[in-house]
C-alpha positions, 0 to 999 in steps of 0.5 A, spaced: 076 436 151 072 432 157 067 430 151 073 428 146 077 424 150 071 420 154 069 419 146 077 416 145 078 414 151 070 410 153 072 405 158 074 406 166 081 406 167 081 401 173 075 397 171 076 396 164 071 394 160 064 394 159 064 399 164 063 405 161 067 411 164 063 418 166 069 422 168 075 425 166 080 425 172 087 429 172 092 424 174 096 429 178 090 430 182 091 438 181 085 440 176 085 443 170 087 449 173 094 445 174 100 446 171 098 439 166 090 441 166 089 440 159 095 435 157 091 429 155 097 425 158 096 428 165 087 425 164 084 418 164 077 416 164 074 413 170 067 411 172 063 415 177 064 410 183 072 410 181 072 417 180 069 418 187 073 414 191 079 417 188 077 424 190 075 422 196 082 419 198 085 426 195 081 430 200 086 432 206 082 429 213 078 424 209 077 417 211 083 415 206 088 420 209 086 419 216 087 411 214 093 413 211 096 416 218 092 412 223 093 406 219 087 401 219 082 401 224 082 395 229 076 393 233 075 397 240 079 402 237 
């Protein structure tokens, strides 16, 4: 399914052309075992840097979750 999706949607959904996608992202963040895991409407093509950034935001305790909870870092904080 991944290969077919990338063939039909070759560009990164966030960067757009000319950046080719290398990953298929599950929009709901639940992955292939989630209730919409194989639903094409729950997928989007992303390049590796965009997919890595999305994954980092979704990880509990990751830098993005900390920034959302504590606000932006300020000098001397």
